[in-house]
N, C-alpha and C positions, 0 to 999 in steps of 0.2 A: 787117561780117555778111560771108556769100557763100553762095550756093547752091553744093550739090556733090553727088554722085553717091555714095550709099553702097550697095555690093553688099550685094545680099539685103534692103535695107530701100527705097530709092527715094530719091527727091529731098529733101536735107535742107538747110533753112534752118539757120543758127547763127552765132554769135558765131565768130569766128577762136579755133580750140583748144576752143573752149565749149562748151557740151548745145548737143542739139539745140532750136530753137524754132518750126519747123514742119516736118512731114515730111509726103511725097505719094509715094505709090507712083506716082502719071504724073507726067511733065514739067509742070511748072508754063508758063502761060502766058507768052509775053515780056513783057506786061503786068504780069503778076502778080510776077515775076521781076522788074522794076525797079521794082515800088511797092513791095514790102515790107520794106526798110529803113527808109523814111519813114516807114510804116505803124507799125512796131514803135518807133520813136523817137518818132512823137507823144504829147504828154502832153495829155491832156482835163483836168488835177486842175485850171487854174486856173476854168473856166467849170462843174463840175460842180455847185458849191454854187449855181447859180442854177437848177438843175434845178428845174422843178416838178410833172412828170410821175411819178403813181406807181410806184414804182420797186421791185422784187424781185431784189434780188442772189442767185442762188444757185451753188453749188461742189461741189463732194467737197473732203473734208477726203483723198483719199490722190492730188490731182490732181497727177500729175509736173508740168506746162505752168505753171500760175497756182499759188502758193503760196497756202495759205490765209490768211494774212497782207495779202496783196496785193487779194483779196476782199473781208476786210474791212476793208481801208483805203478801197476804191473806194466800199463801203457807208457808211464814214463821212462821206466827202465828198457825196454826194447828201442832202440835206436829206428825212426821214420814209424814207430808203429802208428796206424790211425785207432782214436779210440771213438767207437760210438756207444751212446747210453739211450735205451731208447724209453721213454717218458710214459712209466705206470709198469712196466712190462716188470716179471716176475723173474724168478732163477734160472727158468730157461725160456726166453724171450719168444722163440722160435713157436710154443705151443698156444700162446696167448696174442702175440703181437705178427704174424707170420709175414705178412705183406710189407711191412716194414722192415726185419730182418732180411728177407729176403732181396729189398730194394738199397738194402745198405750192401749187401752181400755182391749184389751187380755193380755197383756203384765200385765197392772196392776193386773185384778183378778185374773192371773196365779199366781204371786208372793204373791199371799196373802195365796196360799198352797190349794191342796185338802180338808185339816179340813175344813177349813175357808168357801168353796165352799159348803162341804157337810150341815154345819150350815144354810148356806143360801140358800141353793137349786140353785147352780148356775151350 
């Protein structure tokens, strides 16, 4: 994996001869450039099953960065996680499907109940 400059795009972090993993219009900090390979390679799956926090995994079905099956796998590894796929949304569903995302987040928080909301100041 390496960072490179792509004319008309910006800084791109990708696997050698592979698809872009991260794109930035501005030069990433030296620290981000240095840590990105380790962040990308990190595997949290061994401890996800120990998560007890209420979890909402929300993704877009048209995300070019994170395939839908990966988001589904993430949700399956977290006990009692709620999985929501926003039809037609891209990598940042909030930008192009704001109302749907807001509705799903509100419904998720409401499903946690009043006691949880009081404990966490929601």
